[in-house]
Short mmCIF file of the C-alpha atoms (twelve columns), coordinates in Angstrom:
data_MODEL
# 
_entry.id   MODEL 
# 
loop_
_atom_site.group_PDB 
_atom_site.id 
_atom_site.type_symbol 
_atom_site.label_atom_id 
_atom_site.label_alt_id 
_atom_site.label_comp_id 
_atom_site.label_asym_id 
_atom_site.label_seq_id 
_atom_site.Cartn_x 
_atom_site.Cartn_y 
_atom_site.Cartn_z 
_atom_site.pdbx_PDB_model_num 
ATOM 1   C CA . MET A 1   9.844  -30.175 42.150 1 
ATOM 2   C CA . ILE A 2   9.250  -32.564 45.038 1 
ATOM 3   C CA . GLN A 3   10.385 -31.203 48.389 1 
ATOM 4   C CA . LEU A 4   11.573 -34.120 50.512 1 
ATOM 5   C CA . TYR A 5   11.970 -33.628 54.249 1 
ATOM 6   C CA . GLY A 6   14.084 -36.248 55.959 1 
ATOM 7   C CA . SER A 7   17.539 -37.471 56.834 1 
ATOM 8   C CA . PRO A 8   19.973 -39.112 54.405 1 
ATOM 9   C CA . PHE A 9   20.752 -41.635 57.170 1 
ATOM 10  C CA . SER A 10  17.117 -42.568 57.805 1 
ATOM 11  C CA . THR A 11  16.074 -45.969 56.445 1 
ATOM 12  C CA . CYS A 12  12.633 -44.687 55.483 1 
ATOM 13  C CA . THR A 13  14.020 -41.550 53.844 1 
ATOM 14  C CA . ARG A 14  16.333 -43.780 51.816 1 
ATOM 15  C CA . LYS A 15  13.367 -45.747 50.452 1 
ATOM 16  C CA . VAL A 16  11.909 -42.508 49.138 1 
ATOM 17  C CA . LEU A 17  15.263 -41.334 47.775 1 
ATOM 18  C CA . MET A 18  15.674 -44.558 45.809 1 
ATOM 19  C CA . THR A 19  12.143 -44.239 44.435 1 
ATOM 20  C CA . LEU A 20  12.814 -40.650 43.369 1 
ATOM 21  C CA . LEU A 21  16.037 -41.649 41.628 1 
ATOM 22  C CA . GLU A 22  14.599 -44.763 39.972 1 
ATOM 23  C CA . THR A 23  11.696 -42.751 38.561 1 
ATOM 24  C CA . GLY A 24  13.876 -39.802 37.561 1 
ATOM 25  C CA . THR A 25  11.735 -37.430 39.604 1 
ATOM 26  C CA . PRO A 26  13.297 -34.019 40.334 1 
ATOM 27  C CA . TYR A 27  13.530 -33.361 44.054 1 
ATOM 28  C CA . GLN A 28  15.200 -31.305 46.737 1 
ATOM 29  C CA . LEU A 29  16.240 -32.922 50.012 1 
ATOM 30  C CA . ASN A 30  15.600 -30.705 53.014 1 
ATOM 31  C CA . VAL A 31  17.566 -32.251 55.865 1 
ATOM 32  C CA . ILE A 32  15.769 -32.495 59.192 1 
ATOM 33  C CA . ASP A 33  18.306 -32.151 62.012 1 
ATOM 34  C CA . PHE A 34  17.534 -34.799 64.614 1 
ATOM 35  C CA . ALA A 35  20.225 -33.483 66.960 1 
ATOM 36  C CA . GLN A 36  18.332 -30.188 67.105 1 
ATOM 37  C CA . ARG A 37  15.041 -32.102 67.399 1 
ATOM 38  C CA . GLU A 38  13.691 -30.415 64.282 1 
ATOM 39  C CA . HIS A 39  11.567 -33.515 63.674 1 
ATOM 40  C CA . LYS A 40  9.603  -32.783 66.859 1 
ATOM 41  C CA . THR A 41  9.007  -29.070 66.305 1 
ATOM 42  C CA . GLU A 42  7.353  -26.743 63.817 1 
ATOM 43  C CA . PRO A 43  7.271  -26.518 60.921 1 
ATOM 44  C CA . HIS A 44  7.987  -30.244 60.550 1 
ATOM 45  C CA . VAL A 45  5.212  -31.518 62.817 1 
ATOM 46  C CA . SER A 46  2.724  -29.714 60.594 1 
ATOM 47  C CA . ARG A 47  3.936  -31.946 57.752 1 
ATOM 48  C CA . GLN A 48  4.350  -35.098 59.835 1 
ATOM 49  C CA . PRO A 49  2.179  -35.104 62.975 1 
ATOM 50  C CA . PHE A 50  4.107  -38.005 64.539 1 
ATOM 51  C CA . GLY A 51  7.419  -36.164 64.401 1 
ATOM 52  C CA . GLN A 52  9.071  -38.690 62.099 1 
ATOM 53  C CA . VAL A 53  10.648 -38.678 58.642 1 
ATOM 54  C CA . PRO A 54  10.169 -38.576 55.746 1 
ATOM 55  C CA . ALA A 55  7.484  -36.290 54.396 1 
ATOM 56  C CA . ILE A 56  7.087  -34.670 50.998 1 
ATOM 57  C CA . ASP A 57  5.491  -31.518 49.660 1 
ATOM 58  C CA . ASP A 58  4.444  -31.707 46.018 1 
ATOM 59  C CA . ASP A 59  3.256  -28.227 45.088 1 
ATOM 60  C CA . GLY A 60  1.256  -27.920 48.290 1 
ATOM 61  C CA . PHE A 61  0.216  -31.566 48.542 1 
ATOM 62  C CA . VAL A 62  1.804  -32.908 51.724 1 
ATOM 63  C CA . LEU A 63  2.226  -36.639 52.266 1 
ATOM 64  C CA . PHE A 64  3.966  -38.672 54.960 1 
ATOM 65  C CA . GLU A 65  4.736  -42.380 55.554 1 
ATOM 66  C CA . SER A 66  7.451  -43.744 53.280 1 
ATOM 67  C CA . ARG A 67  5.455  -46.560 51.688 1 
ATOM 68  C CA . ALA A 68  2.602  -44.224 50.770 1 
ATOM 69  C CA . ILE A 69  5.104  -41.734 49.369 1 
ATOM 70  C CA . CYS A 70  6.787  -44.401 47.235 1 
ATOM 71  C CA . ARG A 71  3.446  -45.518 45.788 1 
ATOM 72  C CA . TYR A 72  2.527  -41.911 45.049 1 
ATOM 73  C CA . LEU A 73  5.833  -41.174 43.333 1 
ATOM 74  C CA . SER A 74  5.594  -44.316 41.226 1 
ATOM 75  C CA . ALA A 75  2.043  -43.410 40.207 1 
ATOM 76  C CA . LYS A 76  3.193  -39.930 39.163 1 
ATOM 77  C CA . ALA A 77  5.788  -41.639 36.957 1 
ATOM 78  C CA . ASN A 78  3.200  -43.778 35.134 1 
ATOM 79  C CA . ASP A 79  3.495  -46.592 37.674 1 
ATOM 80  C CA . ALA A 80  7.142  -47.088 36.781 1 
ATOM 81  C CA . LEU A 81  7.760  -49.275 39.832 1 
ATOM 82  C CA . VAL A 82  4.440  -51.128 39.949 1 
ATOM 83  C CA . PRO A 83  3.658  -54.215 37.840 1 
ATOM 84  C CA . THR A 84  0.903  -54.036 35.256 1 
ATOM 85  C CA . SER A 85  -0.904 -57.301 35.941 1 
ATOM 86  C CA . LEU A 86  -3.356 -57.718 38.800 1 
ATOM 87  C CA . ARG A 87  -1.592 -60.758 40.232 1 
ATOM 88  C CA . GLU A 88  1.851  -59.206 40.065 1 
ATOM 89  C CA . ARG A 89  0.554  -56.082 41.816 1 
ATOM 90  C CA . ALA A 90  -0.900 -58.334 44.496 1 
ATOM 91  C CA . LEU A 91  2.479  -60.039 44.907 1 
ATOM 92  C CA . MET A 92  4.192  -56.669 45.174 1 
ATOM 93  C CA . ASP A 93  1.770  -55.670 47.924 1 
ATOM 94  C CA . GLN A 94  2.333  -59.004 49.637 1 
ATOM 95  C CA . TRP A 95  6.113  -58.569 49.768 1 
ATOM 96  C CA . SER A 96  5.751  -54.937 50.800 1 
ATOM 97  C CA . SER A 97  3.610  -56.130 53.698 1 
ATOM 98  C CA . VAL A 98  6.275  -58.688 54.594 1 
ATOM 99  C CA . GLU A 99  8.836  -55.892 54.716 1 
ATOM 100 C CA . GLN A 100 6.610  -53.763 56.930 1 
ATOM 101 C CA . SER A 101 5.602  -56.524 59.347 1 
ATOM 102 C CA . ASN A 102 8.343  -59.143 59.248 1 
ATOM 103 C CA . VAL A 103 11.559 -57.395 58.206 1 
ATOM 104 C CA . SER A 104 11.630 -53.723 59.178 1 
ATOM 105 C CA . PRO A 105 10.709 -53.957 62.895 1 
ATOM 106 C CA . HIS A 106 13.180 -56.782 63.530 1 
ATOM 107 C CA . ALA A 107 15.981 -55.389 61.375 1 
ATOM 108 C CA . MET A 108 15.724 -52.102 63.231 1 
ATOM 109 C CA . LYS A 109 16.521 -53.861 66.517 1 
ATOM 110 C CA . PHE A 110 19.948 -54.772 65.115 1 
ATOM 111 C CA . ILE A 111 20.395 -51.385 63.468 1 
ATOM 112 C CA . TYR A 112 19.517 -49.550 66.681 1 
ATOM 113 C CA . HIS A 113 21.934 -51.682 68.693 1 
ATOM 114 C CA . TYR A 114 24.924 -51.933 66.362 1 
ATOM 115 C CA . VAL A 115 24.651 -48.874 64.091 1 
ATOM 116 C CA . PHE A 116 22.955 -46.191 66.178 1 
ATOM 117 C CA . LYS A 117 24.318 -47.530 69.508 1 
ATOM 118 C CA . ARG A 118 20.909 -47.649 71.162 1 
ATOM 119 C CA . ALA A 119 21.274 -50.755 73.309 1 
ATOM 120 C CA . GLN A 120 18.781 -53.607 72.947 1 
ATOM 121 C CA . GLU A 121 18.498 -56.536 75.340 1 
ATOM 122 C CA . ASP A 122 19.983 -59.858 74.240 1 
ATOM 123 C CA . ALA A 123 16.560 -61.513 74.331 1 
ATOM 124 C CA . VAL A 124 15.198 -58.839 71.993 1 
ATOM 125 C CA . LEU A 125 18.035 -59.398 69.528 1 
ATOM 126 C CA . ASP A 126 17.618 -63.176 69.688 1 
ATOM 127 C CA . ALA A 127 13.905 -62.874 68.913 1 
ATOM 128 C CA . ALA A 128 14.634 -60.428 66.096 1 
ATOM 129 C CA . ARG A 129 17.193 -62.804 64.583 1 
ATOM 130 C CA . ALA A 130 14.703 -65.685 64.582 1 
ATOM 131 C CA . SER A 131 12.030 -63.513 62.958 1 
ATOM 132 C CA . LEU A 132 14.427 -62.253 60.293 1 
ATOM 133 C CA . GLU A 133 15.590 -65.753 59.426 1 
ATOM 134 C CA . LEU A 134 11.953 -66.760 58.945 1 
ATOM 135 C CA . ALA A 135 11.458 -63.752 56.662 1 
ATOM 136 C CA . PHE A 136 14.628 -64.498 54.686 1 
ATOM 137 C CA . ALA A 137 13.461 -68.072 54.158 1 
ATOM 138 C CA . ALA A 138 10.195 -66.769 52.699 1 
ATOM 139 C CA . LEU A 139 11.975 -64.206 50.507 1 
ATOM 140 C CA . SER A 140 14.308 -66.903 49.211 1 
ATOM 141 C CA . LYS A 141 11.516 -68.775 47.450 1 
ATOM 142 C CA . PRO A 142 10.754 -66.252 44.679 1 
ATOM 143 C CA . LEU A 143 14.372 -65.104 44.540 1 
ATOM 144 C CA . ALA A 144 15.549 -68.636 43.768 1 
ATOM 145 C CA . THR A 145 14.158 -68.323 40.239 1 
ATOM 146 C CA . GLN A 146 14.019 -64.587 39.478 1 
ATOM 147 C CA . PRO A 147 16.151 -61.484 40.063 1 
ATOM 148 C CA . PHE A 148 13.533 -59.471 41.961 1 
ATOM 149 C CA . LEU A 149 10.617 -60.248 44.238 1 
ATOM 150 C CA . VAL A 150 8.090  -59.899 41.419 1 
ATOM 151 C CA . GLY A 151 9.847  -61.269 38.363 1 
ATOM 152 C CA . ASP A 152 12.408 -59.478 36.233 1 
ATOM 153 C CA . LYS A 153 11.483 -55.913 37.157 1 
ATOM 154 C CA . LEU A 154 12.418 -53.826 40.176 1 
ATOM 155 C CA . THR A 155 9.344  -52.790 42.165 1 
ATOM 156 C CA . ILE A 156 8.517  -50.839 45.285 1 
ATOM 157 C CA . ALA A 157 8.667  -54.123 47.205 1 
ATOM 158 C CA . ASP A 158 12.392 -54.489 46.470 1 
ATOM 159 C CA . ILE A 159 13.096 -50.859 47.291 1 
ATOM 160 C CA . GLY A 160 11.364 -51.185 50.654 1 
ATOM 161 C CA . HIS A 161 13.819 -53.857 51.788 1 
ATOM 162 C CA . MET A 162 16.963 -52.125 50.564 1 
ATOM 163 C CA . PRO A 163 17.871 -49.903 53.551 1 
ATOM 164 C CA . TYR A 164 17.887 -52.940 55.834 1 
ATOM 165 C CA . LEU A 165 19.847 -55.070 53.368 1 
ATOM 166 C CA . GLU A 166 22.475 -52.319 53.304 1 
ATOM 167 C CA . LEU A 167 22.888 -52.102 57.079 1 
ATOM 168 C CA . LEU A 168 22.310 -55.627 58.388 1 
ATOM 169 C CA . PRO A 169 25.638 -56.946 57.003 1 
ATOM 170 C CA . THR A 170 27.407 -54.452 59.287 1 
ATOM 171 C CA . THR A 171 25.923 -56.315 62.270 1 
ATOM 172 C CA . PRO A 172 26.114 -59.937 63.486 1 
ATOM 173 C CA . MET A 173 23.071 -60.630 61.283 1 
ATOM 174 C CA . GLN A 174 25.576 -61.189 58.479 1 
ATOM 175 C CA . ALA A 175 26.008 -64.752 59.730 1 
ATOM 176 C CA . SER A 176 22.279 -65.336 59.356 1 
ATOM 177 C CA . LEU A 177 22.168 -63.707 55.929 1 
ATOM 178 C CA . ASP A 178 24.876 -66.068 54.728 1 
ATOM 179 C CA . LYS A 179 22.441 -68.951 55.213 1 
ATOM 180 C CA . PHE A 180 20.257 -67.492 52.445 1 
ATOM 181 C CA . PRO A 181 22.351 -67.123 49.261 1 
ATOM 182 C CA . HIS A 182 19.407 -66.015 47.116 1 
ATOM 183 C CA . VAL A 183 18.740 -63.116 49.487 1 
ATOM 184 C CA . VAL A 184 22.436 -62.219 49.481 1 
ATOM 185 C CA . ALA A 185 22.518 -62.241 45.661 1 
ATOM 186 C CA . TRP A 186 19.382 -60.080 45.510 1 
ATOM 187 C CA . SER A 187 20.903 -57.661 47.992 1 
ATOM 188 C CA . SER A 188 24.056 -57.446 45.871 1 
ATOM 189 C CA . ARG A 189 22.032 -56.653 42.745 1 
ATOM 190 C CA . LEU A 190 20.232 -53.855 44.547 1 
ATOM 191 C CA . ARG A 191 23.393 -52.497 46.164 1 
ATOM 192 C CA . GLU A 192 25.073 -52.192 42.772 1 
ATOM 193 C CA . ARG A 193 22.291 -50.183 41.153 1 
ATOM 194 C CA . GLU A 194 23.495 -46.694 40.323 1 
ATOM 195 C CA . THR A 195 20.616 -45.183 42.277 1 
ATOM 196 C CA . TRP A 196 21.503 -46.970 45.498 1 
ATOM 197 C CA . ARG A 197 25.214 -46.340 45.063 1 
ATOM 198 C CA . LYS A 198 24.423 -42.628 44.945 1 
ATOM 199 C CA . ILE A 199 22.355 -42.841 48.137 1 
ATOM 200 C CA . ALA A 200 25.017 -44.857 49.950 1 
ATOM 201 C CA . GLY A 201 27.785 -42.537 48.779 1 
ATOM 202 C CA . ARG A 202 29.691 -45.186 46.845 1 
# 
């Protein structure tokens, strides 16, 4: 059984949780208490040297970084969340890179400020909004003609975006999201999956 170390409120832990549930992989969530700074002390820093979450232990094989974990879990499940064709795999990697570089860092500015109450300067939020709108415009192109980023099948690329799509509507970024109906529809499809509903407690 996969031992997952993380927080159910962590965006990156949630990516791994959705991957575990979508692949039907048995797991146990071991909650890391941030208030007690367990993420910065042993034994967690032996699993994750940067003092972050998540990390997994698969029968002695320890892995950290959520995107690497998701790829590993999909591979263990016969690549359940990875396309079969070379070009579709390349597109999945492309959109995963977009999430890492163009969505996650900017979305987290809004999440820090409005969800976790860690104040960000107005100029930082304005720049983040502009970057996210550029990303949403790019995401809208494939989503205008297909339900997921790489065709008709959910992939790791979709899962990677989901924690931000869940939280951004609780911030003023909702007004920006409304400009991109294909992104909103995609978000709704993901939010209504049984796996995500379980993670979000709905």
